[in-house]
N, C-alpha and C positions, 0 to 999 in steps of 0.2 A: 652323438647319434646323427647319422645322415638324414637328409630329408626323406629319402625312400624308406629307411628303417622307421622313422617317426610315423610315416603313413601306415606302415604295417602294424605298428603298435596301436595306433588309433583305430584301425580297422578291426583289430582282434579284441582289444580290451577297452576301447573308448578313448576319447581325447583326455589329455592331462591338463591340469591347471599349472600355472607357473610354479607352484610350490611342490609339484610332483604328485598331488593328490588327484584321484579320478574326479572328473567333473560330470555331474548329471546332465545329460543332454536335454534340451528343451523338447517338450512334446511336439510331435509332427503330425499334421493332418494326414490320415491314411486315405490316399487317393489312388486313381488308376495308375498314374505315373509312378507312385511309390511301389505299388504292387508289381508292376512290370519292370521297373527300373528306368532310369533316365537315359536310355540309349536312343535319342531322337536324331542321330546323325544321318540315318538313311531316309528319314521322312521327306525331306525336300525332293530327293530323287524319286521316291515313290509317288509323290503328288505330281511331279512333272510327267512321269510315265502315264499316270492315269489321265491327265489332261490331254497329253499328246495322242494317246490311243483313242480317246473319246472323240477328238477332232478328226483323226485320220480314218476311222472306220465306223460305220453305223452299227455294226454287230457287236462291238465291244461291250456296251452297256446293256445288252439284252439279258433277260433273266437266265436263259439257257447257258450263255457263255459265262456269266458270273458264277453260276452254280458249278459248272465244270472247272472253272479256275479255282474256286474255293476248295473243291474236292482234291484237285491235283496238288495245290500248295499245302494243304493240311498235312499230308504225309511227310513232305519235305520239312515242314516247319517243326513237327514233332521230333524228327531225327536231329534237326539243327539245334533245337533247344537242349537235347542231350549232349550233342557235340560241344555246345557252348560251355557246359559245366566243366568239361575237360580242358577246354581252351583257357578258361579263367584261371586254372592252376598252372598255366604255361605248358600244358601238355597237348597231345593231339591223339585222336582215335581214328585210325584208318580202317578199323574192322567193322564199323557200323553198317556198311553196305552189305557185307557178307552175313552179318547177324540178321539183317532184314530178310535175306534169302532163306537162311536156315530156320528162323522162327516162322516164316510164312509156310514153309513146307511141313514143319512139325505140326502146326495148327491144322493145315489142310489134311494131312495124313490122319490125324486124330479124329477129325469129324468125318472123314471118308470111310474109315475102318470101323467106326462105332456108331451106335444109334441110341436115341433116347434124349430126354430133355437136358440131361447133365453133360452131354458130349461136347457141346460148344464151350461151356464153362471150363471143362477139363482141358480142352484143346488150348484155350487162351492161357490158362495157368501154366501148362507145360511149356508153351512157347515163351512166355514171360520169364519163367525160371531158366530156360536155356540162355536167353539173352543176358539175364542177370549173372549167370554163372560165367559166361565168357567175359563180361565186364569185370567180374571179380578176379578172374585169372589175370586180366590186364592190370588191374589194380595191385595185385600181389607182386607181380613182376616189376612194376614201376616203383611202388612205395616201399616194398621190403627188400627186394633184390637189387634195387637201384638201377634197373635197366632203362635205356632211353625209350620214351614212349613211342617214338616213330618206329623203332625196330621191333618193339614188342607187338604193337598193333598191326604192323605189316605182316608179322608172322601169324598172328591169330586171324588176320584177313584171309590168308591162304588156307589155314586149317579149317576155318568155318565154311569156306566155299567148297573145299574138298569134302567135308562131312555132308554138306548139302547134296552134292552130286552122288555120293555113295549111298545116302539114305533113300534117294529117289531113283537111283540107276539112271540119272539124267533125264527122267521122264516127267512130264507135267501131270500133276494130280488133279483130276477132274472127273465128273462134275461135283460141286460142293452143294450141300443142302441150303435151302433158303434161310433157315435159321441162322446160318453162319454169314451168308452174303448180306443179310439185312443189317449187320453191324455197321458196315460202311455205307450200304445203299439206302438205309432208312433216313427218315426226316423227323424233326420235331419243330412244331410251329412254322413249318414251311422252310426250315433251314436244315441242311444236311447234318447228320450226326457227326460227321468228320469235322465240320467247322466248330460245332459246340465243344467237341472233345479237345480240339486244338486250343481254343480260347481258354478252356478250363485248365489245361496243362500249363499254358503260358502264365496264367494268374497264379497257380500254385507254385511254380518254380520261381516266378518273380517275387512272390511273397517270401518264399524260403530264402532267397538270396538277399533281400533287402530288409527283412523284418525278423530274422532269426540269428542266433549266435552262429549256427552252422554256416549261414550265408557269409557272415563276416570272416569266418575262418577260411572259406573258399577263396575270397579275395586276398586275404593275408598270405595264404600259401602261394598264390600266383604272383604276388608282389616280391616276396623274398622268403623262401621256405625256411632258411636257417634263422632269420630274425623272428619269423613266426614261431618256430620251435622254442626259441629262447623266451618268448613272451607267454609260453604255456599252451600254444595251439597244438592239438594232436594231429600233426601233419599226416602221419600214416593213415589214421582213421578217415581223415578228410579225403585223401586220395583214393582210398578204397571205396568210399561212398560215391564219389563223383563218377568213377569208372563203372561201378555197378549200376548207377542210375542211367548212365549213357547207354549201357548195354540193354537195360530194361526198356528205355524209350525207343531204341532201335528195334527191339523185338516187337513192341507195340506197333511201330510203323510197318513192320513185316506182316503182322496179323491183319492190319487194316488194308494193306495192299492186296493180300490174298483174298480178303473179303470183297474188296472192290472189283478185282478181276474175276472173281468166281472160280479161281483155280490156284494151285500152288506151283509156281514156276521156279525151277532150281536156279535159274540165272537171274531171278528178280533181285533188285537192289544193286546191281553192278553199276559202279560209278556214283552211287548215292553219297558215299563219304566225301567226294569232292564237291557235290552240290551242297552238302551240309556245311562244310568248311567255308565255301563261297558265301553262303547265306550269313554265317556268323561274321565274317570279315566285312562284307558289304554293309552289314547292320551295325558296324562300329566296334566289334570285338578286336582286341589286340592279340596276335599270336604270341606275344611276350608275356601274356597273362595279366590278371587283375583288372582288365577293362572289358566291359561288355554287359549286356542285359538281356532278359527274356524278350522284351519288346524289340530290341535290336535284331535278335535272331529271327523273330517273327516278321519284322519289316524286311530283312534281308531275303528271307524265303519268298515273300510277296514280290520283291523286285525281280528275283530270278524267274519266278513263275510268270510275271507280267511280260518279261522279255520273251520267254518262250511262247506264251499265248499270243502276244502281239505280233511276233514274227510269223506265226501260223496264219493269223487273220490277214496280215498284209502280204503273205506269199513270199516272205524273205527266206533265202536259203538257210537252213538250220546250221550249216557250218559257219556262216557269218555270225549267227547268234552266239556260238561258242567263243568266237573271237571277241565279241562285245562283252560277254560275261567275264572272260579272262582279263580284258582291259579294265573293266570296272573293279576287279579284285586288285589289280596293280595300283589303280588310282586310290582305292581305299587304304591299302597298305602304305602308300606314299604319304597320304595325308596323316595317317597315324604316326609315321616316323617324324614328320615335321612337327606335329603337336608334341611328341615326346621330347624332341630337342628343345622346343620352346620351354617346356616345363623344367627341363634340366637347367637351362639358362636362368630361369626365374628362381629356382632353388639355390643356384650358385650365388 
């Protein structure tokens, strides 16, 4: 058994003793790092950015700016966490940006056309179901029909965006009732609802990945799907679940974006898939699968958000910010490649 296959087996069914019998793992203290995952690779960059912006501008640490930053990053972070689940299985989901736009206009149209206390709940459920359905279609095509994730999600990207434009005739849906806009615009204990929701999702996904059998299966599939199948991992079910969850979280991001803007914009979410992938990679996820964490995706989204926010405060040309984010992605991938080669040498 190769080193990589042994890692897959241990991830799926637990480490083995020298005699081949399963060994009971020692109890581990359940802390924040365990819930979110140990993806601390992006934290030094995050700390340096915060310190640099604090020294460079007086407006960075103001309550207004931090509140705006938190609200902006929250939507990206939720989408990135969904993208992370797919990346952990060595896949990719290019359709999340279009799902953001489609789910946003579905929710906006539902609350715009209906009235009553249940209209907002109905709108949210319809939008979430639409996102889950698109994710499930992606999962079926990848897991059952064995189509490449890149091609599958590129196709659903175009389909979802086209459906969005057809559904709205290319027009913005507005105005939306306060009962809907308060979802993203409201606060609890002085902190925006968006931030609370993002932290909750990060904790839940981090717990699922680190503390459940399903989470071990996700990492096992990303490491080596064939070896995972031979150890009893339901590979198809795992792939279906991660794509469905990615679609659902993208839909949630679309709902929150429509709520924050106060309208349903058919072009909303354009390019968000690239932002989500960037957040995951900068946060330490490997595009080859089996490496990454909920904390890493959250940290990556914060880094991207800080670059954009800091550039605005300092008056930097936004085109240069795109260059900086692209360079940061290349550096993150390069570091991941070097670490992978070192692991291979140690295994050999």
